[in-house]
BAFI-3210 file (N, C-alpha, C; in Angstrom, 3 decimals, decimal comma, padded with zeros to 6 digits):
// residues 119
n [1|2|3|4|5|6|7|8|9|10|11|12|13|14|15|16|17|18|19|20|21|22|23|24|25|26|27|28|29|30|31|32|33|34|35|36|37|38|39|40|41|42|43|44|45|46|47|48|49|50|51|52|53|54|55|56|57|58|59|60|61|62|63|64|65|66|67|68|69|70|71|72|73|74|75|76|77|78|79|80|81|82|83|84|85|86|87|88|89|90|91|92|93|94|95|96|97|98|99|100|101|102|103|104|105|106|107|108|109|110|111|112|113|114|115|116|117|118|119]
n.u [028,767|030,984|033,561|036,562|037,407|037,427|039,137|040,092|041,597|042,879|043,678|044,658|044,652|045,875|046,229|046,829|050,083|051,175|049,613|050,219|052,873|053,155|053,725|052,273|049,718|048,984|048,967|046,892|044,713|044,472|043,858|041,428|039,968|039,834|038,309|035,957|035,044|034,092|035,754|037,789|040,394|043,615|046,440|049,003|051,415|053,667|055,856|058,077|059,646|062,790|063,557|060,813|057,442|055,300|054,785|052,693|050,629|047,466|046,570|043,821|041,191|039,755|041,473|043,544|044,580|046,371|048,983|050,878|052,594|053,284|054,170|055,325|054,219|051,573|050,136|048,625|048,649|046,434|045,432|042,812|041,881|039,553|037,989|035,654|032,536|032,828|032,667|034,214|034,173|033,299|035,481|037,458|036,411|036,750|039,564|040,047|039,006|040,643|043,131|042,718|042,213|041,621|040,757|039,984|040,748|039,574|040,008|038,501|038,844|037,975|039,043|040,417|038,473|035,438|034,366|031,948|032,423|031,193|029,789]
n.v [-001,794|-002,090|-001,351|-000,183|-001,922|-005,320|-008,324|-011,260|-014,214|-017,022|-020,462|-022,871|-026,326|-029,592|-029,178|-029,396|-029,858|-028,857|-026,537|-024,716|-024,204|-022,877|-019,931|-018,463|-019,670|-019,152|-016,347|-015,859|-017,181|-015,659|-013,106|-013,721|-014,455|-012,024|-010,562|-012,148|-011,649|-009,142|-007,027|-004,122|-004,179|-002,811|-003,089|-005,651|-008,007|-010,688|-013,312|-015,969|-018,371|-020,065|-023,275|-023,616|-022,324|-019,500|-016,049|-013,225|-010,374|-008,865|-005,699|-003,940|-001,548|-001,506|-002,575|-005,233|-008,485|-011,196|-013,746|-016,674|-019,555|-023,025|-025,442|-027,966|-028,782|-028,785|-026,487|-023,276|-019,905|-017,333|-013,945|-011,612|-008,421|-005,891|-002,759|-002,252|-003,135|-006,158|-009,562|-011,613|-014,325|-015,559|-015,086|-016,538|-019,114|-019,545|-019,691|-021,950|-024,000|-023,662|-024,437|-027,009|-027,656|-029,582|-028,839|-026,026|-023,386|-020,588|-017,269|-014,441|-010,967|-007,816|-004,735|-001,704|-000,749|000,986|002,794|004,404|006,774|007,522|010,740]
n.w [043,104|045,787|045,728|044,048|042,112|040,844|041,435|040,071|040,815|039,344|039,289|037,098|036,747|035,746|033,079|029,509|028,310|025,883|024,880|026,925|026,613|024,286|022,771|020,802|020,937|023,595|023,579|021,691|022,975|025,321|024,304|023,076|025,353|026,737|024,897|024,855|027,399|027,198|027,508|026,722|024,637|024,900|024,569|024,292|025,651|025,516|026,628|025,903|027,850|028,247|029,257|028,938|029,341|029,618|030,006|030,375|029,494|028,908|028,362|029,285|028,804|031,094|033,018|033,559|032,240|033,115|032,860|033,835|032,907|033,607|031,874|032,287|034,602|034,104|034,724|035,140|036,090|036,429|036,393|036,617|036,491|036,976|036,672|035,595|033,938|033,132|032,011|033,742|034,440|032,118|030,415|031,815|031,598|028,906|028,788|030,393|028,784|026,512|027,476|028,182|030,822|033,742|036,179|038,281|040,517|042,329|043,548|044,699|044,926|046,331|045,222|046,321|048,352|048,754|051,225|053,105|055,454|058,722|059,208]
ca.u [030,042|031,479|035,014|036,983|037,565|037,310|040,331|039,825|042,813|042,488|044,715|044,199|045,493|045,547|046,247|047,669|051,374|051,453|049,110|050,860|054,242|053,087|053,551|051,190|048,429|048,688|048,594|045,564|043,713|044,290|043,133|040,052|039,337|039,519|037,186|034,779|034,577|033,545|036,762|038,330|041,834|044,455|047,676|049,376|052,815|053,883|057,250|058,311|060,865|063,494|063,106|059,369|056,638|054,947|054,211|052,251|049,461|046,634|046,146|042,479|040,773|039,227|042,645|044,463|044,446|047,772|049,173|052,170|052,357|054,277|053,712|055,858|053,358|050,176|049,601|048,628|048,132|045,847|044,687|041,958|041,498|038,711|037,239|034,475|031,547|033,222|032,274|035,453|033,925|033,244|036,863|038,167|035,890|037,418|040,938|040,000|038,815|041,804|044,268|042,330|042,323|040,653|040,311|040,344|040,394|039,510|039,934|038,054|039,129|037,551|040,215|040,075|037,142|034,834|033,598|031,472|032,655|030,182|030,165]
ca.v [-002,322|-001,366|-001,241|000,380|-002,978|-006,723|-009,036|-012,692|-015,006|-018,373|-021,453|-023,975|-027,511|-030,681|-028,623|-030,016|-029,167|-028,165|-025,159|-023,866|-023,929|-022,262|-018,491|-018,017|-020,163|-018,412|-014,991|-015,913|-017,538|-014,525|-012,054|-014,203|-014,402|-010,619|-010,223|-012,880|-011,027|-007,821|-006,001|-003,332|-004,419|-001,653|-003,652|-006,915|-008,403|-012,044|-013,755|-017,406|-018,649|-021,268|-024,157|-023,613|-021,395|-018,237|-015,013|-012,090|-009,620|-008,080|-004,477|-003,587|-000,237|-001,737|-002,901|-006,180|-009,939|-011,652|-015,198|-017,344|-020,988|-024,046|-026,595|-029,200|-029,134|-028,667|-025,441|-021,884|-018,929|-016,216|-012,969|-010,727|-007,279|-004,989|-001,724|-002,036|-004,206|-007,226|-010,891|-012,320|-015,770|-016,004|-015,095|-017,648|-020,355|-019,690|-020,134|-023,329|-024,857|-023,533|-025,140|-028,380|-027,808|-030,479|-028,245|-024,636|-022,789|-019,150|-016,373|-013,130|-009,870|-006,459|-003,855|-000,310|-000,701|002,300|002,783|005,732|006,929|008,366|012,149]
ca.w [043,597|046,960|045,566|042,772|041,116|041,212|041,005|040,092|040,693|038,971|039,050|036,258|036,891|034,829|031,715|028,498|028,295|024,605|024,807|027,921|026,178|022,957|022,861|019,917|021,460|024,824|023,180|021,073|023,986|026,234|023,585|022,917|026,674|026,995|024,016|025,320|028,630|026,895|027,819|025,621|024,568|024,598|024,022|024,954|025,560|026,025|026,503|026,067|028,596|027,855|028,206|028,725|030,144|028,989|030,848|029,592|029,935|028,013|029,018|028,841|029,297|032,434|033,831|032,924|032,279|033,081|032,966|033,819|032,741|033,904|031,094|032,848|035,726|033,675|035,607|034,700|037,049|035,668|037,174|035,813|037,310|036,216|037,359|034,754|033,826|032,227|032,470|033,972|034,438|030,705|029,940|032,456|031,022|027,616|029,040|030,884|027,606|025,634|028,074|028,505|032,270|034,375|037,437|038,525|041,798|042,175|044,690|044,248|045,851|046,022|045,275|046,566|048,925|048,939|052,466|053,506|056,885|059,377|059,094]
c.u [030,509|032,989|035,311|037,095|037,438|038,512|040,046|041,137|042,406|043,717|044,092|045,180|045,008|045,503|047,110|048,954|051,567|050,885|049,820|052,290|054,296|052,735|052,372|049,823|048,030|048,224|047,187|044,482|043,430|043,532|041,666|039,302|038,942|038,310|035,898|034,197|033,909|034,504|037,228|039,842|042,563|045,756|047,943|050,864|052,972|055,324|057,321|059,644|061,483|063,875|061,600|058,686|056,442|054,387|053,747|051,010|048,759|046,200|044,797|042,113|040,289|040,290|043,548|044,025|045,852|047,872|050,639|051,881|053,571|053,821|054,143|055,034|051,860|049,429|049,690|048,009|047,686|045,217|044,022|041,471|040,690|038,025|035,988|033,582|031,978|032,838|033,537|035,275|033,877|034,660|037,644|037,691|036,532|038,839|040,967|039,874|040,060|043,004|043,959|042,431|041,238|040,098|040,730|039,961|040,451|039,447|039,535|038,303|038,444|038,790|039,742|038,690|036,674|033,928|033,184|031,616|031,576|030,683|030,140]
c.v [-001,460|-001,204|-000,596|-000,683|-004,355|-007,445|-010,530|-013,420|-016,440|-019,226|-022,597|-025,134|-028,597|-030,236|-029,475|-029,205|-028,324|-026,753|-024,206|-023,481|-023,118|-020,780|-017,995|-018,434|-019,423|-017,011|-014,965|-016,204|-016,365|-013,377|-012,447|-014,142|-012,967|-010,183|-010,868|-012,237|-009,674|-006,682|-005,310|-003,469|-003,146|-002,121|-004,975|-007,183|-009,766|-012,444|-015,253|-017,583|-019,955|-022,025|-024,123|-022,623|-020,093|-017,314|-013,886|-011,443|-008,965|-006,864|-004,099|-002,212|-000,338|-002,162|-003,910|-007,638|-010,476|-013,147|-015,552|-018,844|-021,817|-025,306|-027,916|-029,683|-029,084|-027,586|-024,056|-021,021|-017,705|-015,229|-011,961|-009,650|-006,335|-003,980|-001,383|-003,249|-005,206|-008,561|-011,759|-013,828|-016,322|-016,075|-016,255|-018,985|-020,603|-020,228|-021,573|-024,291|-024,836|-024,321|-026,594|-028,664|-028,746|-029,887|-026,782|-024,269|-021,290|-018,456|-015,013|-012,095|-008,611|-005,585|-002,418|-000,163|000,748|002,219|004,233|005,827|007,810|009,804|012,895]
c.w [044,748|046,909|044,213|041,694|041,725|040,636|041,182|039,820|040,435|038,754|038,260|036,426|035,938|033,389|030,793|028,398|027,027|024,539|025,766|027,547|024,893|023,058|022,033|020,459|022,728|024,472|022,620|022,108|024,934|025,558|023,390|024,249|027,024|026,171|024,498|026,582|028,394|027,213|026,539|025,624|024,144|023,941|024,733|024,751|026,227|025,755|026,747|026,787|028,113|029,118|027,972|029,664|029,394|030,062|029,959|030,156|028,757|028,824|028,418|029,416|030,743|033,441|033,135|033,104|032,110|033,334|033,158|033,770|033,132|033,162|031,702|034,055|035,367|034,435|034,958|035,785|036,256|036,635|036,242|036,755|036,463|037,126|036,550|034,715|032,749|032,856|032,603|033,913|033,014|030,122|030,519|031,903|029,651|027,811|029,524|029,728|026,719|026,151|028,367|029,989|032,807|035,666|037,472|039,941|041,625|043,526|044,141|045,332|045,390|046,193|045,463|047,157|049,135|050,150|052,800|055,034|057,491|059,457|060,338]
res [m|s|a|l|g|r|h|l|l|t|e|f|t|g|c|e|a|a|p|l|a|d|l|e|r|i|t|q|a|m|l|e|a|a|t|a|s|g|a|t|i|v|t|h|s|f|h|h|f|s|p|h|g|v|s|g|a|v|i|i|a|e|s|h|l|a|i|h|t|w|p|e|h|g|f|a|a|v|d|f|f|s|c|g|a|v|d|m|e|r|g|m|a|h|l|k|a|a|f|g|a|t|n|e|t|q|l|e|l|e|r|g|p|l|r|i|l|p|g]
***
């Protein structure tokens, strides 16, 4: 890797509203996604907004997995940042299935580029 970490930003669309509004389901899906990716879970915190939507994060030894949902729009924004060898795509595939998403778009960034300067 030519960077300190990899950051995968994913937008899920066409999601079922019920899973995106359910704090327990979001929490479980995110923990399962972290586990499926091979990440080491440290802690997690999630919050349900009124009237709807959930935000939260799973802190992993390798960095974090975070989400915000808009059930009324069938939309979830997820970001997965890792400075270790985890399978982010596997974790995102788990979330896509858990939310019943019909589409996803992704943007991948290298974070903390490591460039060797001429001496």
